[in-house]
N, C-alpha and C positions, 0 to 999 in steps of 0.2 A: 866495343870499345877493348883495346888492347888490354890483356890481363896484366901487363907488366906497369903498364901506366896507371891501371886503377889502385893496384897494389902501393905504387909511391904516392898517389893522392892520398890514401885511407892513411898511409903510416907518416906522411909528412904533417897532417892535420893534426893525428893523434899524439904525435911526438913532438909536435911545435917546431919543426925544422922545415927549411926551406926544400922543396922538391928537388933542386938542383944538387943538394947536398946528397941524396939517395941515388949514387951511383949504383948502375947494375951489379958490379962485383964487390960491393961493399958487405962486410958482415955487421949486423945490427949490433949485436952486443960488443964487438971489438972496435969497429970503427967509429960508432957515434955514441957508443957507451950506453946502450939501452939497458936497464936494470931488469931483472926478473919479472918485477911488476908490470912494468911496460910492455913485456914481451908476453905476459899473458892477456894483458888488453888488447895488443896488436893482434894475437890470435882469435880473440873472440870477436874483434871487429871485423877481420878479414872472414872470419866463418860465416857472420851475419850478412856482411856485403854480398858474398860469393854464394851462400847457402850450400857450403861444404862443411865437412867435418875435418880439421886438420888435426895431426899428431903434434902435440906441444914439443915434444921431442925432436921431431924432425925439423921442425923450425928454429929451435933454439941452439941446436949443436952446430954453429958456426955457419949458418946457411946465409947465403948472398940474397940481394933482391932477386936475382935469376932463378935460384934455387926455390925461392917461395913462390914465385910467378909460376915456374915450372910445375911444382907439386899442386898447386891449385888446378891450373889447366889439365893435368893428368886426371885429377878428381871430376873436374866438370865433363870431361870426355868419358867416364864411366857410365 
């Protein structure tokens, strides 16, 4: 499965938004108003789903869906 699609599915379910709202270039905190607690929950869910360790600071500093998917993909390739 495509990493970006899986990221969107996980985030849509966790954040209770429609997957169509999660455009590739949106920032979770800026565009859809994800708060810090939701960001931590999102990181944990992504880590569990993909089996990788993510740096919360990398994910929360205005990262887009593309950035998050690329970050996960690079960790999977290591």
